[in-house]
C-alpha positions as CSV (number, residue, x, y, z in Angstrom):
1,M,37.9,66.1,-6.1
2,L,37.1,69.8,-6.2
3,V,37.2,72.2,-9.1
4,A,38.2,76.1,-8.3
5,A,39.0,78.6,-11.0
6,G,40.2,75.8,-13.5
7,L,41.9,74.1,-11.1
8,I,41.4,70.5,-10.0
9,L,42.4,69.6,-6.7
10,T,42.5,65.8,-5.5
11,L,42.1,65.3,-1.7
12,G,43.4,62.2,-0.4
13,P,41.2,60.1,1.8
14,S,43.7,60.4,4.8
15,L,42.5,64.2,4.8
16,L,39.1,63.9,4.2
17,D,38.1,60.9,6.6
18,A,40.6,61.7,9.3
19,A,39.2,62.3,12.9
20,P,39.3,65.8,14.4
21,P,42.2,66.4,16.6
22,P,41.0,65.7,20.3
23,R,40.1,68.3,22.5
24,A,42.8,69.0,25.2
25,T,42.0,67.8,28.6
26,P,42.2,70.5,31.1
27,R,44.7,69.8,33.7
28,P,43.5,69.8,37.3
29,R,44.2,72.7,39.4
30,P,45.9,71.8,42.6
31,A,43.7,71.5,45.9
32,A,45.2,74.8,47.2
33,E,44.1,76.6,44.1
34,R,40.7,75.1,44.2
35,R,40.2,76.4,48.3
36,Q,41.2,79.7,47.0
37,A,39.2,80.0,43.9
38,T,36.0,78.8,46.0
39,P,34.3,81.3,48.3
40,E,34.6,80.5,51.8
41,R,31.3,79.3,53.3
42,R,30.9,81.0,56.9
43,E,28.7,79.4,59.3
44,A,26.3,81.9,61.4
45,T,27.6,82.3,64.9
46,P,24.9,82.1,67.4
47,P,24.3,85.4,69.2
48,P,25.4,85.1,73.0
49,P,23.0,84.0,75.6
50,A,21.1,86.7,77.2
51,S,21.7,87.1,81.1
52,A,19.4,84.7,83.0
53,V,17.5,85.0,86.1
54,H,17.9,82.3,88.8
55,E,15.5,81.7,91.9
56,V,17.4,80.8,94.7
57,Q,16.4,77.5,96.2
58,R,16.9,76.5,99.8
59,G,20.6,75.6,101.0
60,E,22.0,77.1,97.7
61,T,25.2,79.0,98.1
62,L,26.9,81.7,95.7
63,S,29.7,79.2,94.8
64,A,27.1,76.5,93.8
65,I,25.0,78.8,91.6
66,A,28.1,80.2,90.0
67,K,29.2,76.7,89.2
68,K,25.9,75.7,87.7
69,Y,26.0,78.7,85.0
70,K,29.8,78.6,84.7
71,V,30.4,82.0,86.1
72,T,32.5,83.7,88.7
73,V,31.3,84.3,92.1
74,A,32.6,88.0,91.8
75,S,30.4,88.6,88.7
76,L,27.4,87.3,90.7
77,V,28.4,89.7,93.7
78,I,28.6,92.8,91.5
79,A,25.8,92.0,89.1
80,N,23.3,91.8,91.9
81,R,24.9,94.2,94.2
82,L,25.5,91.6,97.1
83,R,27.8,92.5,100.3
84,G,30.1,90.1,99.6
85,S,31.0,86.3,98.3
86,R,29.6,85.0,101.6
87,A,26.3,86.9,101.3
88,K,23.1,85.3,102.8
89,L,20.7,83.9,100.3
90,M,17.1,83.7,100.7
91,P,14.7,81.0,99.1
92,G,12.8,82.8,96.3
93,Q,15.5,85.3,96.0
94,R,16.0,86.2,92.3
95,L,19.5,86.7,91.2
96,T,20.7,88.0,87.7
97,I,23.0,85.6,85.9
98,P,25.7,87.5,83.7
99,R,26.8,85.9,80.4
100,P,29.9,83.7,81.0
101,G,33.2,86.0,80.3
102,T,30.9,89.1,80.6
103,G,30.8,89.8,84.5
104,P,31.5,93.5,85.4
105,T,34.9,94.1,86.8
106,L,36.6,97.1,88.1
107,R,39.9,98.2,86.7
108,A,42.5,100.6,87.3
109,R,45.4,101.5,85.2
110,R,48.7,100.5,86.0
111,G,51.7,101.6,83.9
112,P,51.1,99.8,80.2
113,G,48.7,97.2,81.6
114,D,45.6,96.8,83.6
115,E,45.0,95.4,86.8
116,V,41.7,94.1,88.0
117,Q,40.6,95.8,91.4
118,P,40.2,93.2,94.1
119,V,36.3,92.6,94.5
120,S,36.6,92.3,98.2
121,L,37.8,96.1,98.4
122,V,34.8,98.6,98.7
123,L,36.3,102.2,97.8
124,G,33.0,104.0,98.6
125,V,31.7,105.4,101.7
126,P,29.9,102.6,103.7
127,D,26.3,102.9,104.5
128,F,26.2,100.9,107.9
129,E,23.3,101.6,110.2
130,D,24.5,99.5,113.0
131,A,28.5,99.5,112.7
132,P,30.4,99.7,116.0
133,H,31.8,103.2,117.2
134,F,35.4,102.2,116.5
135,L,38.4,104.0,117.9
136,W,41.7,104.6,116.9
137,P,44.1,101.6,117.8
138,V,47.0,103.9,118.2
139,A,47.7,107.7,117.9
140,G,49.8,108.8,115.1
141,P,50.2,109.8,111.2
142,V,48.6,107.5,108.5
143,T,51.3,107.0,105.9
144,S,49.6,104.6,103.7
145,T,45.9,105.1,103.1
146,F,43.1,102.3,101.9
147,G,43.0,101.3,98.3
148,R,44.9,102.0,95.3
149,R,48.9,102.3,95.8
150,S,51.5,102.7,92.9
151,R,52.1,98.9,92.6
152,S,49.4,97.2,94.7
153,W,46.2,97.5,96.6
154,H,46.0,98.0,100.4
155,R,43.3,96.6,102.3
156,G,43.6,98.8,105.4
157,I,45.5,102.2,107.0
158,D,49.0,102.0,108.1
159,I,49.1,104.4,111.5
160,V,53.1,105.1,112.3
161,A,54.0,104.8,116.1
162,E,56.9,103.9,118.1
163,R,58.1,100.2,118.6
164,G,56.5,99.1,121.9
165,T,53.6,101.4,121.6
166,P,50.3,99.9,123.2
167,I,47.7,98.9,120.5
168,L,44.3,99.5,121.7
169,A,41.0,97.4,120.8
170,A,39.1,99.6,118.4
171,A,35.6,98.2,120.0
172,P,34.2,95.7,122.1
173,G,34.3,92.0,120.9
174,V,36.0,88.8,121.1
175,V,39.5,87.8,119.8
176,I,39.1,85.2,117.0
177,A,42.9,85.1,116.1
178,S,46.2,86.1,117.5
179,G,49.3,84.8,115.8
180,F,51.8,85.1,112.7
181,E,51.0,85.4,109.2
182,A,53.7,85.5,106.6
183,R,52.7,88.9,105.3
184,Y,50.9,90.4,108.2
185,G,53.5,89.2,110.8
186,L,52.3,89.1,114.5
187,M,48.3,89.8,114.1
188,V,45.3,90.1,115.9
189,K,41.7,89.9,114.7
190,I,38.7,90.9,116.9
191,E,35.1,90.0,115.9
192,H,32.6,92.9,117.0
193,D,28.8,92.9,117.3
194,G,26.9,92.8,113.8
195,G,29.6,90.8,112.1
196,F,32.5,93.6,112.1
197,V,36.1,92.3,112.3
198,T,39.2,94.6,113.0
199,V,42.6,93.5,112.2
200,Y,45.9,95.0,114.0
201,A,49.2,93.3,112.1
202,H,52.9,93.9,112.3
203,N,52.9,93.4,115.9
204,E,56.1,93.3,118.1
205,R,54.0,91.4,120.8
206,N,50.5,90.2,121.1
207,L,49.0,90.4,124.4
208,V,45.4,88.4,124.2
209,E,44.6,85.0,122.9
210,P,41.7,83.6,120.7
211,G,38.5,83.3,122.6
212,E,39.3,86.3,125.0
213,E,36.7,89.0,125.5
214,V,38.3,92.4,125.3
215,A,36.8,95.9,125.8
216,A,37.1,99.2,123.6
217,G,40.5,100.9,124.4
218,Q,41.9,97.7,126.1
219,V,45.7,97.0,125.3
220,I,45.8,93.9,122.7
221,A,49.4,94.1,121.4
222,Q,52.4,96.5,121.1
223,V,53.5,98.1,117.8
224,G,56.2,96.3,115.8
225,R,57.5,95.8,112.0
226,T,57.1,91.9,111.8
227,G,56.0,90.3,108.9
228,R,55.8,92.3,105.5
229,A,56.7,95.7,106.9
230,T,59.5,98.4,106.2
231,A,58.9,100.6,109.4
232,E,57.1,100.3,112.8
233,H,53.3,100.9,112.3
234,V,49.9,99.4,112.9
235,H,48.2,98.0,109.7
236,F,44.5,98.3,110.6
237,E,41.6,96.9,108.7
238,V,37.9,96.9,109.2
239,R,36.1,93.8,107.4
240,F,32.3,93.1,107.2
241,D,31.0,90.0,105.3
242,G,34.1,89.4,103.6
243,R,34.6,92.7,102.4
244,V,37.3,95.3,103.4
245,Y,36.1,98.8,104.0
246,N,37.9,102.3,104.4
247,P,38.8,102.7,108.0
248,L,39.2,106.2,107.8
249,Y,35.2,106.3,107.0
250,L,34.4,104.4,110.5
251,L,36.7,106.2,112.8
252,P,36.0,109.6,114.6
253,L,37.7,112.5,113.3
254,P,41.1,112.9,115.2
255,P,42.0,116.5,116.8
256,R,44.6,116.8,114.0
257,S,45.5,115.8,110.3
258,V,46.4,112.3,110.3
259,Q,47.5,112.4,106.7
260,V,51.1,112.8,105.7
261,E,51.9,113.6,102.0
262,L,54.6,111.7,100.4
263,A,56.1,111.7,97.0
264,D,56.6,108.1,97.0
265,D,54.9,105.7,99.3
266,P,57.7,104.0,101.3
267,H,55.3,101.2,102.2
268,D,54.4,100.3,98.9
269,D,55.9,97.1,99.6
270,D,54.2,96.3,102.8
271,E,50.9,94.1,103.5
């Protein structure tokens, strides 16, 4: 009973003794909401491994070393400035091993995208001390030069000549191949002193056999357009240690200009 301002109020036991109303239990939030509200914990990403140095053991090859470190042979060749994928390794030689996936590549623009330059192509001026004195295999204008073309890479030079024109060996050597290849057509390969190899392709007829020794200036084939070719010409290559070099840097200067300037290379689809 309460007395207030002359009034007597009587509170029933049900009001005094009643328990306080229960507190509402919060509704659990969906798991998706909890994930959004909880700050993401990001695990620290370990830094990429530094380039390693490998000491060559007796009998090791570039391919075996590349497989061991999970890198490409091409990246080893470029990182160590080797002559090619078949470069000879010496026991105790130290090779720089690039990080996997970060090996240097040479690129050239090709429309909207990029195309990797083949590692086997050497665009610079070669520095050989013992290269043979090469001769021109035929006399004629060069209509497609070595290196980049509009839609592809060219591994040699194309020298135009009439069908049946004799093709001459550029230097003395031994014929190591004489036959047909899908892209080259009838072709001849000659190995010369020092490990150099010359290639003569798209021939109408081959006149030498594998194992035959030839002299510089000897007739080895006739000009044609077999294989992947759009006109009669000689596709001429100079190779060394698995790489190809610009023949114009290794041939003597002709008595007249050999380059024909073309707005669009008609031999772009040739080998």
